[in-house]
C-alpha positions in Angstrom: 52.2 236.7 63.2 49.8 234.2 61.6 46.7 234.6 59.3 44.4 233.3 62.5 45.8 236.5 64.4 44.2 238.9 61.8 41.6 237.0 59.8 37.7 237.6 60.3 36.4 234.2 62.1 33.8 232.7 59.9 32.2 234.1 57.0 29.0 235.3 55.0 28.7 233.0 52.2 26.6 232.0 49.2 25.9 229.0 46.8 26.5 228.7 43.3 22.7 228.5 42.7 21.9 231.8 44.7 20.9 234.8 42.7 22.7 238.2 42.2 19.8 239.7 44.3 20.3 237.5 47.6 24.2 238.3 47.2 23.3 242.1 47.0 21.5 242.0 50.0 24.4 239.8 52.2 26.5 242.5 51.3 24.4 245.5 52.4 23.2 243.8 55.4 26.6 242.7 56.9 28.4 246.1 55.4 31.1 243.7 53.6 32.6 243.5 50.0 32.9 240.0 49.1 31.4 236.8 49.7 32.9 233.0 49.4 30.8 230.4 47.3 30.3 227.1 49.1 29.0 224.1 47.3 28.6 221.0 49.1 30.5 222.2 52.2 33.6 223.1 50.1 34.5 226.5 48.7 34.0 226.9 44.9 34.7 230.3 44.4 34.5 234.0 45.5 32.3 236.7 44.4 32.9 240.5 45.1 31.2 243.5 45.0 32.6 244.8 41.9 31.8 241.2 40.1 28.0 241.8 41.4 28.1 245.5 40.2 29.4 244.9 36.6 26.3 242.2 36.5 23.7 243.9 37.6 21.6 246.5 36.0 23.1 250.1 36.3 21.3 252.4 38.0 21.6 254.7 35.2 19.4 252.5 33.1 15.8 252.8 32.4 14.9 249.2 33.7 11.6 249.3 35.9 11.6 247.8 39.3 9.5 244.7 37.5 12.4 244.4 35.2 15.1 244.3 37.8 13.3 242.0 39.6 12.9 239.7 36.9 16.6 239.5 36.1 17.9 239.4 39.0 17.0 235.5 39.7 18.1 235.1 36.1 21.5 235.6 37.2 23.5 233.1 39.2 26.4 233.4 41.5 27.9 230.4 39.4 27.8 232.5 36.4 29.7 235.3 37.5 31.9 234.2 40.7 35.9 233.7 40.4 36.4 230.2 40.3 40.2 230.3 40.3 41.0 231.5 44.0 43.9 231.5 46.4 43.4 230.3 49.8 45.6 230.4 52.9 45.2 228.6 56.4 45.3 229.9 59.8 48.9 228.9 60.3 50.0 230.7 57.5 52.5 233.4 58.4 50.7 237.2 57.7 53.8 238.1 55.4 53.4 235.0 53.0 50.0 235.9 52.8 50.3 239.5 51.8 52.9 238.2 49.1 50.1 235.9 47.7 47.7 239.5 47.6 50.9 241.3 46.0 51.8 238.8 43.3 48.1 237.6 42.3 47.0 241.3 42.5 43.8 240.3 44.6 42.5 241.7 48.0 41.0 238.7 49.7 42.1 235.2 50.7 39.5 232.6 52.0 41.2 230.8 54.9 40.8 227.0 54.8 41.2 224.5 58.0 41.4 221.1 56.8 39.3 221.9 53.7 36.8 223.9 55.6 36.2 227.3 55.3 36.8 228.9 59.1 37.6 232.7 57.8 38.9 235.3 55.4 41.5 237.6 55.5 41.4 240.8 53.2 43.8 243.7 52.5 42.4 245.5 55.2 43.4 243.0 57.6 47.2 243.2 56.4 47.0 246.9 56.8 45.8 246.7 60.3 48.4 244.1 61.0 51.3 246.3 59.3 50.0 249.3 61.5 50.4 247.5 64.9 53.6 246.0 64.0 54.9 249.8 63.3 53.7 250.5 66.4 51.6 253.5 64.7 49.0 253.5 67.2 51.2 254.1 70.1 52.3 257.8 70.6 56.1 257.5 69.4 59.0 259.4 67.6 60.1 258.1 64.5 63.9 258.6 63.7 65.3 257.4 60.6 69.3 256.9 61.2 71.9 256.7 58.2 74.2 253.7 59.5 76.6 251.3 57.9 75.6 247.8 57.0 77.7 245.7 59.4 77.1 243.0 62.1 76.4 244.8 65.5 75.2 248.2 64.3 71.7 247.5 65.5 72.9 246.5 69.1 75.3 249.4 69.4 72.0 251.7 68.7 70.1 249.9 71.0 72.4 250.4 73.8 72.9 254.3 73.1 68.7 254.5 73.5 68.8 251.8 76.2 71.3 254.0 78.0 69.1 257.0 77.8 66.1 255.1 79.1 64.2 255.2 76.2 62.2 251.9 74.7 62.2 250.9 71.2 58.7 250.5 69.9 59.7 249.1 66.4 62.6 248.7 64.0 62.8 248.8 60.1 65.6 248.4 57.9 65.9 249.9 54.4 68.7 249.6 51.9 70.4 252.8 51.1 73.1 251.8 49.2 75.8 248.7 49.1 77.2 249.5 52.3 74.4 251.6 54.2 71.3 251.3 55.3 68.5 253.4 57.0 67.4 252.1 60.1 63.9 253.4 61.0 63.1 253.3 65.0 59.9 254.6 66.7 61.1 255.4 70.2 58.7 255.7 73.1 59.5 259.4 73.6 58.8 262.7 72.5 61.6 264.6 72.8 62.7 265.5 69.3 65.7 267.9 70.4 66.8 265.5 73.3 66.9 262.4 71.1 68.5 264.6 68.3 71.0 265.4 70.4 71.5 261.8 71.8 72.2 260.5 68.4 75.0 263.6 67.2 76.4 262.9 70.6 76.8 259.2 69.6 78.4 260.0 66.2 75.1 258.4 64.5 73.7 260.4 61.6 70.3 261.4 61.8 68.5 261.2 58.4 65.1 262.7 59.6 63.2 262.9 62.9 59.4 263.6 63.5 
């Protein structure tokens, strides 16, 4: 999977000279939480809903409408935007994008193609991809097997499942010890008892099934 498969094409943007009130209006109008900042056709930064809330007058203050309308034009995007940003391209693999977000502790990556902003990908998009890969939207049975970490184990289990006429929706491997792993399968079945019996009779340890 690539960033292009899950990014939001295009993006609502602001310029460094726009004022805070305009950015707040765009966030509300488009139901979004961040805005890439574009200057002379190139990305110059990123401003988030959190940045705007920190810079805007608190709802708990006693500022009048006149004072708020006077203050907003004084606060420009260039004064509050994040200038150090990390970007990806449409051809970046999704795992790399997720790793960048995790390592840099950020929730948004502008997507650039030849230096031009073509979209944006967020942590919500990564979550959606995760759900798709695991087949969580597909009615299925989740089975956790405890098996030896050795060549051919997945092939053998696939044969057992295939011989029973059951399709494997997704597979995850999680290390349990130096020589054993959890093999987490999602199976196209709702027969808990039948699947449990299938693995028991094949001598494969079922750690959990639901």
